[in-house]
C-alpha positions in Angstrom: 83.0 90.8 137.3 84.1 93.2 140.2 83.1 92.9 143.8 81.1 96.1 143.3 79.2 94.8 140.4 78.4 91.5 142.3 77.0 93.4 145.3 75.0 95.6 143.1 73.6 92.7 141.2 72.4 90.9 144.5 70.6 94.0 145.6 69.0 94.4 142.2 67.7 90.8 142.5 66.2 91.0 145.9 64.4 94.3 145.1 63.0 92.8 142.1 61.8 89.7 144.0 60.2 91.9 146.7 58.3 94.3 144.3 57.2 91.3 142.3 55.5 89.9 145.4 53.7 93.0 146.3 52.6 93.5 142.7 51.0 89.7 142.7 49.3 90.5 145.9 47.5 93.5 144.9 46.4 91.5 141.7 45.2 88.6 143.9 41.3 88.8 144.9 41.8 86.1 147.7 43.9 87.3 150.8 44.8 83.7 151.4 46.6 83.7 147.9 48.0 87.2 148.8 49.6 86.1 151.8 50.9 82.9 150.5 52.5 84.7 147.8 54.3 87.3 150.3 55.5 84.5 152.4 56.9 82.7 149.2 58.5 85.9 148.4 60.1 86.4 151.7 61.4 82.9 151.6 62.8 83.7 147.9 64.5 86.6 149.2 66.2 84.6 152.0 67.2 81.9 149.5 68.6 84.1 146.7 72.5 83.8 147.1 74.1 87.0 148.4 77.2 88.5 146.9 80.5 87.3 147.9 80.8 88.3 151.6 84.6 88.4 151.5 85.5 92.1 151.8 86.8 91.5 155.4 86.2 95.2 156.3 87.2 94.4 160.0 90.6 93.5 158.9 93.5 95.9 159.2 96.0 96.4 156.5 98.3 94.3 158.5 97.8 91.7 160.8 101.1 91.1 162.9 101.2 87.8 164.8 103.7 85.9 166.6 104.6 82.4 165.9 101.4 80.1 166.3 99.1 83.2 165.8 95.9 82.7 163.7 93.9 84.8 161.4 90.4 83.5 160.9 88.4 84.9 157.8 84.8 84.6 158.8 82.8 84.3 155.5 79.5 84.1 157.1 79.7 87.1 159.4 82.0 89.0 157.0 84.8 89.7 159.6 88.3 89.3 160.2 89.6 87.8 163.7 93.3 87.5 164.4 94.4 85.9 167.8 96.1 83.0 169.2 92.6 81.6 170.2 89.5 81.7 168.3 86.4 83.4 170.1 83.7 80.7 171.1 81.3 82.4 168.6 83.4 81.2 165.9 83.8 77.8 166.8 80.2 77.0 167.6 79.7 75.2 164.5 77.5 77.5 162.8 80.0 79.8 161.0 81.9 79.3 157.7 85.5 80.6 157.8 89.3 80.3 156.7 91.8 79.6 159.1 95.5 81.0 158.5 98.0 79.6 161.2 101.7 80.7 161.5 103.6 77.5 162.4 107.2 78.9 162.8 109.5 82.0 162.0 110.7 80.4 158.6 107.6 81.1 156.9 105.6 77.7 157.4 101.9 78.4 157.3 98.7 76.3 157.6 95.7 76.8 155.8 92.0 75.0 156.4 88.3 75.6 156.2 85.9 75.3 158.8 82.2 74.4 157.5 79.6 75.1 160.1 76.4 73.4 159.9 74.5 76.4 160.4 75.6 78.0 156.9 76.0 74.7 155.0 74.0 76.3 152.2 77.2 78.4 151.3 80.0 76.0 151.1 83.8 77.2 151.0 86.0 76.2 148.1 89.6 77.1 148.9 92.8 77.2 146.8 96.4 78.1 148.0 99.0 78.6 145.2 96.2 76.7 142.9 96.1 73.8 145.3 92.8 73.0 146.7 92.5 73.2 150.7 90.0 71.4 152.8 89.1 71.3 156.4 92.3 69.6 157.2 95.5 71.8 157.8 97.6 72.0 154.7 101.1 73.6 155.0 102.6 76.0 152.8 105.8 78.2 153.0 104.7 81.7 152.4 108.0 83.6 153.0 107.8 84.6 149.3 103.8 85.0 149.4 100.9 82.6 149.0 98.1 83.4 146.3 94.7 82.7 148.1 91.7 82.4 146.1 88.1 80.4 146.1 84.4 80.7 146.3 82.0 81.2 149.0 78.3 79.9 148.2 79.5 79.6 144.6 80.6 83.4 144.4 84.3 84.0 144.2 85.5 86.2 147.1 88.1 88.8 146.6 91.6 86.8 145.9 94.7 88.0 147.9 98.2 87.3 148.5 99.3 86.1 152.3 103.0 86.9 152.9 105.0 85.9 155.8 108.3 88.0 156.8 110.4 88.0 159.9 108.2 85.9 162.0 104.8 87.8 161.4 102.3 87.5 158.6 100.6 90.1 156.5 97.3 89.5 155.1 97.0 91.8 152.2 94.2 90.6 150.5 91.3 91.4 152.6 90.3 94.5 150.7 87.0 96.2 149.8 86.0 97.9 146.7 88.2 100.7 145.3 87.5 104.0 147.0 90.5 106.0 146.2 93.0 106.8 143.5 96.3 108.5 144.7 99.4 109.9 142.8 101.9 108.0 144.9 105.2 109.1 143.3 106.7 110.6 140.1 105.1 113.9 140.4 107.1 117.2 140.8 109.9 116.1 138.5 111.7 117.9 135.8 114.0 116.8 132.8 115.4 118.1 129.8 113.4 118.2 126.6 113.2 114.9 124.6 114.8 113.0 127.6 113.2 110.4 130.0 112.1 111.5 133.6 114.1 109.8 136.3 111.4 108.2 138.1 108.0 106.5 136.9 104.8 107.9 137.6 103.1 105.7 140.1 99.3 105.7 140.9 97.7 103.5 143.8 93.9 102.5 144.2 92.8 101.6 147.6 89.6 100.5 149.3 87.8 102.6 152.0 90.0 101.1 154.7 93.1 102.1 152.7 93.9 98.6 151.5 95.4 98.4 147.9 93.1 96.9 145.3 94.5 94.9 142.5 93.2 94.4 139.1 91.9 98.0 138.6 92.6 99.8 135.3 94.1 103.2 135.5 94.4 105.6 132.3 97.0 108.2 132.0 96.5 111.3 129.7 98.9 114.2 128.8 98.4 117.4 127.1 98.0 117.3 123.4 99.8 120.2 122.5 102.6 122.5 124.0 104.8 121.1 126.5 103.8 117.5 127.2 105.4 114.0 127.4 105.3 110.7 125.6 104.2 107.7 128.2 105.3 104.1 128.1 101.6 103.1 128.2 98.3 105.0 128.1 96.9 102.6 130.8 97.5 99.8 133.0 96.1 97.3 135.7 97.0 97.6 139.4 99.1 95.0 140.9 98.8 93.2 144.2 99.9 96.4 145.8 97.2 98.4 144.1 99.6 100.1 142.1 100.1 101.0 138.4 103.2 102.8 136.9 104.2 104.2 133.5 107.3 106.1 132.3 107.4 109.4 130.8 109.5 111.1 128.2 109.5 114.8 127.8 108.7 116.1 124.2 110.6 118.8 122.4 108.7 121.8 124.2 109.8 123.4 127.3 107.1 124.0 130.2 105.3 122.7 133.1 102.3 120.6 132.7 100.1 117.8 134.5 99.9 114.1 133.5 96.3 113.1 134.6 95.5 109.6 136.1 92.0 108.3 136.2 90.3 105.0 137.2 86.5 104.5 136.7 84.4 107.0 139.0 87.2 107.6 141.3 88.6 111.2 141.5 91.3 112.0 138.9 94.9 112.8 140.3 97.6 114.7 138.5 101.3 114.4 138.2 103.0 117.8 137.9 106.0 117.7 135.5 108.3 120.1 133.7 110.3 119.9 130.6 113.3 122.2 130.9 115.2 123.7 128.2 117.8 121.5 126.7 121.6 122.4 126.0 122.3 125.0 123.6 121.9 123.7 120.0 121.2 126.5 117.5 122.6 129.9 117.1 120.4 132.4 115.0 120.9 136.0 113.8 117.4 137.0 114.7 117.6 140.7 113.5 119.9 143.4 112.6 121.3 142.0 109.5 120.9 143.5 105.9 121.2 146.9 107.1 123.3 149.8 105.5 124.6 153.3 106.7 127.0 155.9 105.7 130.8 155.3 106.7 131.5 156.4 110.3 127.8 156.4 111.4 125.9 154.1 113.6 123.4 151.3 112.2 119.8 151.9 113.1 119.0 148.5 114.8 121.0 146.3 117.0 122.5 142.9 116.1 120.4 140.4 118.0 121.4 136.8 118.4 119.2 134.0 119.6 120.2 130.7 121.3 117.9 127.7 121.3 117.8 124.0 122.3 117.0 121.2 119.7 113.2 121.9 120.2 113.8 125.5 119.7 113.3 126.5 123.1 115.2 129.8 124.2 118.2 129.0 126.4 119.7 131.5 129.0 123.0 132.0 130.2 124.9 131.2 127.1 127.7 133.4 126.2 127.6 134.9 122.5 130.8 136.5 120.9 130.6 139.1 118.1 133.4 139.5 115.6 134.1 142.0 112.8 136.5 142.0 110.0 140.1 143.1 111.0 140.5 145.1 107.6 138.3 146.8 104.9 134.9 147.6 105.4 134.0 146.9 109.0 132.3 148.3 112.2 132.9 149.1 115.8 130.6 147.0 118.2 129.2 148.3 121.6 130.5 144.9 123.2 132.4 142.0 121.9 130.2 139.5 123.8 127.1 139.0 126.0 125.0 136.5 127.9 121.6 135.3 126.6 118.5 136.4 128.7 115.5 134.4 129.5 114.4 134.8 125.9 117.7 133.3 124.9 118.9 136.6 123.3 121.8 139.1 123.4 122.2 142.3 121.3 125.0 144.7 120.6 124.8 148.0 118.3 127.4 148.5 115.4 129.0 151.6 114.0 130.4 151.8 110.4 134.1 152.4 109.9 135.5 154.8 107.2 135.7 152.1 104.6 132.8 151.7 102.3 131.6 148.1 101.3 129.7 145.0 102.4 130.7 142.5 105.2 129.8 140.1 107.8 129.7 140.6 111.6 129.9 136.9 113.0 128.3 135.8 116.2 129.6 132.4 117.7 128.9 130.4 121.0 130.5 127.7 122.1 130.7 124.7 119.5 127.4 126.0 117.7 127.5 126.9 114.0 128.6 130.6 113.7 125.9 133.0 112.2 126.5 136.3 110.3 124.8 139.7 110.1 125.3 141.1 106.6 126.2 144.9 106.9 127.0 147.6 104.2 129.1 150.9 104.7 128.1 153.3 101.9 130.4 155.6 100.3 130.7 159.5 100.2 130.8 162.0 97.3 132.9 161.2 94.2 136.7 162.5 94.4 138.8 160.5 92.1 138.6 159.0 88.5 141.2 156.5 87.8 142.1 154.0 84.9 142.0 150.7 86.9 142.8 148.1 84.1 143.0 147.7 80.3 145.7 150.0 79.4 148.8 148.9 77.9 147.3 146.2 75.9 148.0 145.4 72.1 145.8 143.2 69.8 145.8 142.1 66.2 144.3 145.0 63.8 140.4 144.5 63.5 140.3 142.1 66.7 139.2 142.7 70.0 141.4 143.7 72.9 141.5 140.7 75.4 140.6 142.8 78.5 138.1 145.5 79.0 138.9 149.1 79.8 137.9 149.7 83.3 137.6 153.0 85.1 136.7 153.8 88.7 135.2 156.4 90.8 136.1 156.9 94.6 135.4 159.2 97.2 137.8 161.0 99.6 138.5 158.0 101.4 139.0 155.7 98.5 135.7 154.0 98.6 134.0 153.2 95.5 131.1 155.4 94.2 128.3 153.9 92.6 126.0 155.7 90.2 128.6 158.2 88.3 128.7 158.5 84.8 132.0 158.0 82.8 132.6 158.8 79.3 135.2 157.4 77.0 136.6 159.0 73.6 138.8 157.5 71.0 141.1 159.1 68.4 139.1 160.1 65.2 141.7 158.8 62.7 144.7 156.6 62.4 145.0 154.1 64.7 142.1 153.8 66.8 139.4 151.4 68.3 135.5 151.0 68.2 134.2 151.0 71.7 131.4 148.9 73.0 129.7 151.9 74.5 130.7 155.6 74.8 129.6 156.0 78.3 128.5 154.1 81.4 127.3 154.3 85.0 129.5 152.9 87.9 128.5 149.9 89.6 128.7 149.1 93.4 132.4 148.6 92.9 132.7 152.2 91.6 133.7 150.8 88.2 132.3 151.3 84.6 134.0 149.2 81.9 133.9 149.1 77.9 135.3 146.5 75.5 137.6 147.8 72.7 138.0 146.4 69.1 141.0 147.6 67.1 140.4 149.3 63.8 142.3 148.2 60.5 145.2 150.5 61.2 148.3 149.5 63.2 149.8 151.7 65.7 149.6 153.2 69.2 146.8 155.7 70.6 145.0 156.5 73.9 141.4 156.2 74.9 140.3 158.8 77.1 137.9 158.5 80.2 136.2 161.6 82.0 133.5 162.0 84.4 132.1 165.4 85.5 134.7 167.7 87.0 137.2 164.8 87.8 140.6 164.8 86.0 140.6 162.8 82.9 142.3 159.5 82.6 143.7 157.5 79.6 144.4 154.0 78.4 147.3 153.3 76.2 146.4 150.7 73.4 148.2 149.3 70.4 147.0 147.7 67.1 149.2 145.3 65.9 149.9 142.6 63.4 149.8 139.7 65.9 148.5 136.7 63.7 150.6 133.6 63.7 151.1 132.2 60.4 149.4 128.8 60.0 150.8 125.9 57.8 148.9 123.0 56.0 150.5 119.9 54.8 149.1 117.8 51.9 150.6 115.0 49.9 149.2 112.5 47.2 151.2 109.7 48.7 149.2 106.7 49.9 151.9 104.6 51.2 155.5 104.6 51.8 158.6 102.3 51.3 162.2 102.6 51.5 163.9 103.9 48.3 160.8 105.6 47.3 160.6 109.1 48.3 157.4 111.5 48.1 156.7 114.8 48.2 154.7 116.9 50.7 153.3 120.3 50.0 153.7 123.0 52.8 151.3 125.9 52.4 151.7 128.9 54.8 149.0 131.4 55.4 151.6 134.1 54.8 155.1 134.4 53.8 157.6 133.3 56.1 161.3 133.5 56.7 163.8 131.0 57.7 162.3 127.9 56.7 164.7 124.9 56.2 164.6 121.2 55.9 165.7 120.9 59.6 162.3 122.5 60.6 160.4 119.4 59.4 159.7 116.8 62.0 159.7 113.4 60.3 159.4 109.9 61.9 160.6 106.8 60.0 162.0 108.9 57.2 164.2 111.9 56.7 163.9 115.2 54.4 165.9 114.6 51.4 165.0 117.7 49.6 163.2 121.2 50.1 162.2 123.9 47.6 160.2 127.0 47.3 159.9 130.1 49.1 157.4 132.6 50.8 154.4 130.8 51.4 154.7 127.6 49.6 157.3 124.8 49.8 157.8 121.3 48.5 159.3 118.9 50.8 160.7 115.6 49.4 160.6 112.6 52.2 162.5 109.6 52.0 161.1 106.7 54.1 163.1 104.3 56.2 160.5 101.6 56.1 160.8 101.1 59.8 156.9 101.8 60.1 154.4 104.3 59.1 155.9 108.0 58.1 154.7 111.2 59.8 155.5 114.5 58.6 154.6 117.7 60.6 156.0 121.3 61.2 156.3 122.1 64.8 155.1 125.4 66.2 157.6 128.4 66.4 160.1 127.0 63.8 159.7 130.0 61.4 158.5 133.5 61.6 156.3 135.8 59.5 157.6 139.4 58.4 156.2 140.9 61.6 158.1 138.5 63.9 155.2 136.1 64.9 156.1 132.5 65.3 154.0 130.1 63.1 151.5 127.6 64.3 151.9 123.9 64.5 150.7 122.3 61.2 148.7 119.3 61.0 150.3 115.7 60.7 150.5 113.7 57.9 150.8 109.9 58.3 151.5 107.9 55.3 151.1 104.1 56.0 154.2 102.0 55.5 154.1 99.5 52.7 157.4 97.8 53.5 156.0 94.7 54.9 153.7 94.4 51.9 156.1 95.2 49.4 158.8 93.0 50.9 156.3 89.9 51.0 155.4 90.7 47.3 158.9 90.5 46.3 159.5 87.3 48.3 156.6 85.6 46.7 157.3 86.7 43.1 160.9 85.2 43.6 160.0 81.9 45.1 157.2 81.5 42.5 159.6 82.1 39.5 162.0 79.6 41.1 159.5 77.0 41.4 158.8 77.2 37.9 162.4 77.1 36.9 163.0 74.1 39.4 160.1 72.1 37.6 161.5 72.9 34.1 165.0 71.9 35.1 164.3 68.6 36.4 166.6 66.0 34.5 165.0 63.5 32.2 165.5 60.1 34.0 164.0 57.9 31.2 166.9 58.0 29.3 168.9 56.2 32.2 166.8 52.9 31.4 166.1 53.3 27.8 169.6 54.1 26.6 168.8 56.9 24.7 170.5 59.4 27.0 174.1 60.7 25.7 176.7 63.2 27.3 176.0 66.4 25.6 177.0 69.8 25.9 174.7 72.4 24.2 174.1 76.1 24.2 171.1 78.0 22.9 169.6 81.6 22.7 166.1 82.8 22.1 164.8 86.4 21.9 164.5 86.8 25.7 167.1 84.4 27.2 170.4 82.4 26.7 171.0 79.0 28.0 173.7 76.3 28.3 173.5 72.8 29.5 176.0 70.0 30.1 175.2 66.3 30.9 177.5 63.4 31.6 177.6 60.2 29.7 174.7 58.2 31.8 176.3 54.7 31.4 178.7 55.4 34.5 177.8 54.7 38.2 177.5 58.7 38.8 175.9 60.8 36.3 175.6 64.6 36.3 174.0 67.3 34.6 174.4 71.1 34.7 172.8 74.0 32.8 172.3 77.6 33.3 170.2 80.4 31.6 170.3 84.2 31.9 166.9 86.2 30.9 165.5 89.5 30.9 161.7 90.2 31.1 160.8 93.9 31.0 163.0 95.7 34.1 163.4 92.2 35.5 166.9 90.2 35.0 167.4 86.8 36.2 170.3 84.3 36.3 169.6 80.8 36.8 171.8 77.9 37.5 171.0 74.2 38.2 173.1 71.2 38.7 172.1 67.5 39.7 174.4 64.4 40.5 172.7 60.9 40.9 173.6 57.7 41.2 171.4 54.2 40.8 171.3 50.6 40.8 169.7 48.7 37.9 167.7 45.9 39.5 166.9 44.4 35.9 166.5 45.4 32.5 163.1 47.1 32.9 163.7 48.8 36.6 166.4 50.9 38.1 166.3 53.2 41.4 168.8 55.6 42.8 169.3 58.8 44.6 169.6 62.3 43.4 171.0 65.5 44.9 170.2 68.9 43.2 171.5 72.4 43.6 170.1 75.6 42.3 170.9 79.3 42.1 168.7 82.1 41.1 169.6 85.9 41.1 166.9 88.3 40.2 167.1 92.0 39.9 164.3 94.5 39.2 166.3 97.6 39.3 164.9 98.4 42.8 164.7 95.1 44.5 167.1 92.1 44.2 167.0 88.6 45.5 169.8 85.8 45.4 168.8 82.3 46.6 170.7 79.2 46.5 169.5 75.8 47.8 169.7 72.0 47.5 167.2 69.2 47.2 167.7 65.6 47.7 165.7 62.3 47.5 165.2 59.0 45.7 164.0 58.5 42.1 162.9 55.3 40.0 162.6 54.3 36.4 160.7 51.4 34.9 159.7 50.1 31.4 156.5 48.2 30.6 157.7 44.8 29.3 157.9 44.6 25.5 156.5 48.2 25.0 158.4 51.5 24.5 156.5 52.9 27.4 158.5 54.4 30.2 157.7 55.6 33.8 159.7 57.9 35.9 159.3 59.3 39.3 161.1 61.3 42.1 160.4 63.0 45.7 163.0 65.5 46.7 163.1 67.6 49.9 165.4 70.5 50.6 166.1 74.1 51.9 167.3 77.2 50.4 169.2 80.3 51.9 168.5 83.7 50.4 169.5 87.3 50.3 166.8 89.9 49.8 167.2 93.6 49.4 163.5 94.7 48.5 164.3 98.3 48.2 167.8 98.4 47.3 168.7 100.1 50.7 169.4 97.2 53.1 169.8 93.5 52.6 168.2 90.7 54.8 168.7 86.8 55.2 165.7 84.6 55.0 165.4 80.9 54.8 163.0 78.5 52.7 161.8 74.9 52.8 161.0 73.0 49.8 159.4 69.8 48.6 159.2 68.5 44.8 157.4 65.5 43.5 157.3 64.5 39.7 155.5 61.4 37.9 156.1 61.1 34.0 155.0 58.3 31.6 156.5 58.6 28.0 156.8 56.4 25.0 157.7 56.1 21.3 155.6 55.2 18.3 157.1 54.7 14.8 155.1 55.2 11.7 157.3 54.8 8.7 159.6 57.4 8.9 158.0 59.6 11.5 158.4 59.2 15.0 155.7 60.2 17.7 156.6 60.8 21.2 153.7 61.0 23.7 154.0 61.9 27.2 152.2 62.6 30.5 153.8 64.4 33.4 152.4 65.2 36.9 154.5 67.7 38.8 154.2 69.1 42.4 156.5 71.7 44.2 156.3 73.7 47.4 158.6 76.6 48.7 157.9 78.0 52.1 159.4 81.2 53.4 160.1 81.3 57.1 159.1 84.7 59.0 162.2 87.0 59.9 163.0 90.6 61.2 164.1 92.9 58.6 167.1 95.4 59.0 164.6 98.1 60.0 162.6 96.2 62.8 159.6 94.8 60.6 158.4 91.4 61.3 158.1 89.8 57.7 155.5 87.2 58.1 155.9 83.4 56.6 154.4 82.6 53.4 154.6 79.9 50.8 153.2 78.5 47.7 152.3 75.0 46.2 152.6 74.9 42.4 150.6 71.9 40.5 151.1 71.1 36.9 149.5 68.4 34.7 151.1 68.4 31.0 150.0 66.2 28.3 151.9 66.3 25.0 152.9 64.6 21.7 156.1 65.6 20.0 157.1 64.3 16.4 160.2 64.2 14.1 160.3 63.3 10.6 162.5 64.0 7.7 162.1 67.4 6.2 159.7 67.2 3.0 162.3 68.9 0.7 165.1 66.7 2.1 163.7 63.3 1.8 167.1 61.7 0.9 169.1 63.6 3.6 168.1 62.1 6.8 170.0 64.3 9.0 167.6 67.1 8.4 164.3 66.6 10.3 161.2 68.6 11.0 160.3 68.7 14.6 157.4 69.9 16.6 155.0 69.4 19.0 151.8 70.4 21.0 151.1 70.2 24.7 148.5 71.0 27.1 149.3 72.3 30.6 146.9 72.6 33.3 148.4 74.4 36.4 147.3 75.4 39.9 149.0 77.4 42.5 147.9 77.8 46.1 149.3 80.5 48.5 149.6 80.4 52.3 150.6 82.8 54.9 151.1 86.5 53.9 150.9 85.5 50.1 147.4 84.3 50.9 146.2 87.6 51.9 147.3 89.5 48.9 147.1 86.9 46.1 144.1 84.5 45.5 144.7 80.8 44.6 144.9 80.5 40.6 144.3 77.8 38.2 144.7 77.9 34.6 144.5 75.7 31.4 147.2 76.4 28.4 148.4 75.2 25.3 151.9 75.2 23.8 153.0 74.5 20.1 156.6 74.2 18.7 157.8 73.9 15.3 161.5 73.8 13.9 164.3 72.0 12.2 167.3 69.7 13.6 170.4 69.0 11.4 173.0 66.3 12.8 176.4 66.6 11.3 178.8 63.7 10.7 180.5 64.5 14.0 177.2 64.3 16.0 177.1 68.0 16.3 173.2 69.0 16.2 171.9 72.5 15.2 168.2 73.3 16.0 166.4 76.2 14.8 162.7 76.7 16.0 159.9 78.7 17.0 157.2 78.5 19.8 154.1 79.8 21.2 152.9 79.3 24.6 149.6 80.6 26.3 147.0 79.7 24.0 143.8 79.8 26.0 144.4 82.3 28.5 144.6 85.8 28.4 147.0 87.0 31.2 149.9 85.0 29.9 151.6 84.9 26.4 155.1 83.8 25.5 156.8 83.3 22.1 159.9 83.4 20.1 162.9 81.9 17.9 165.2 79.4 19.5 168.5 78.5 18.2 170.8 75.9 19.7 174.0 73.8 19.0 174.5 70.7 20.9 177.5 68.3 21.1 176.9 64.8 22.0 179.6 62.3 23.4 
């Protein structure tokens, strides 16, 4: 509650008590009661606590005292006394006051209270710097100021700050209620828009004695529109000096205005401020642009440029320069520059030169962005017609000319004239053209244009343009055969490989001359033949096999009869099958060789049974011839060698096989040894050929079931082969393979009277793995291989011929066998062939005749392939065998 409110409250309370006593006295019928009531009311008026009597209006704003001087603040009489000796009236014990005594020049100050008995109903409670102070002197250093507060009779008195400086004390707190509001500083300033004012706006509140009043709220208000400012705060509370301040920042509008300060019922005060225009920020073309006038005449309106600051306020005193084009349509200006007036404007007048056209006059000012005024000089009367462009062209018959025919009308000064009609005419027969229009009106550039399309007649001619009385002009045009011949390549070939040429058909859109084999572009191949004439040709291509073969005819290698170069053809790309075909040839070769290798394995059982003999034999069948030589097995080292030559369709083959072995007989039913084999296969299909030779080596074992004519033989061989392959008959490559062979066979003899039965069971397994290699044309031939497994169960017989029972040298022979085979492919072969298994039967029937000299002649027939549809083999077999 402010001091003013407390005083007002005390007055209201006393008046209420007084009028209440009078009202009661009027209602009472007995005078003694009225008197008592009035006395009680007066007593009440004397006992109601008065408001704080701590305004100390008698204190001047400052009380300067020498050392040991005193300031007495009499709360009972509401007065201020300052002297070195207190008057006797203040020391008679009937007063309540605060004593402030300066002790020395360093700021030492004593505070104490005096509580006279005559005013004991209103005790003093004193605090200095929040420290309680009683009747005993309490010392403080007040060089930085001491905060004095407290109550008198239970009501707070006005707090203040006592400060000490330079040996004198200043009592700044003994003030009365606020009486004046003043604009202390900050008024009369100016600053550029959108910038802060240099000094804060300071308002001061004082009491009637001019003492600053703290704790008062002061509000500040700025204009709501136009030139104004943004304040750091809209209100504030006065400090100990009775002051409150705010800072102000100008808005973007230039002009003068007042900031109003107000505080309660005190008179408002104002701070006069001015927002000045800022630095030049924008240059604008205010008026004068967009005009037109005849050449060599003045424009009706001046060109006006305006300079404003960032807030759009006009900026005076800025230099603006004007520039016109140095050539072509332009103008002469009344001045090349000017200085902006108070409205931020500068203007010049312009006169058109003698050249028609539109152009810009550019205004500039310092670093501001330039602005332009668009002006137009209009042309005079038409004077000349010219063929501007489009003449001298040629195009293919019945096609449009590339460029339009453009005619231009100008005045005497060479300026284009708009709005003039120009007519165009073409020849009525022969080479001519069709126009997009027979006439047109010139545009702003004085031009009119039409497009022309050649008719179907070749030749040169003129298109004539005319306009009123002006001299005619012509456009020279030519209709020509300028169509370039195109060519399309086609082929039925789906793949390419060396040694197999294919044909490509070349179809030109018209007859061409000078086409040769060298005009054909081929990759991974060459042209081996060219036939045809006119517009149709057949090209023979021989691939090299180094990759996909591409064929094309480049542009401009031949011409049509009009001398037009051909267009480039499409490009044919025929996928190379070199790798696939090479891998197929290799697979076929190792598959055949694996079968021959199994069929050529020597019979080892005879080494233990004693039935083996040295022989030499030769035989011939319908599809092959064979020979065989075996040494007599009784020696430490035995050999066998045989060969065959066969033809199957276009495939011819020669196979040679040799083996050498040695063994040790552990006892009469068991022997073991080692075996070395060599084989050679040459296979030729007429296109491809493969020659391979290799070796195999490993152990073998033969055993006999005791007391039985049952024999078991087995072998395990490993080897490699070196091969030369010419898959297309054009180049030859080397390749290597790795091989493995395992075989187990059980056989025996059963004698029934004169007939001998020979049962057998044989399990065979052979692998042949081709290693990857790079062929002669750079193709990487991938690795591949196969594993061939066979299980053969059979029974043979021999018995004297029925019609020659007495001659035991003539025997009827035969047999039947069931063969289960399985072939598994790996690598590249697995990608083109699927694993295969089959079960087939073979039957044989024939005669043997043994001469006295151990010569043996055999004649027989056989059929192989019973039970399967994709294999069949049959024929006659005749052989002569010599045993030794």
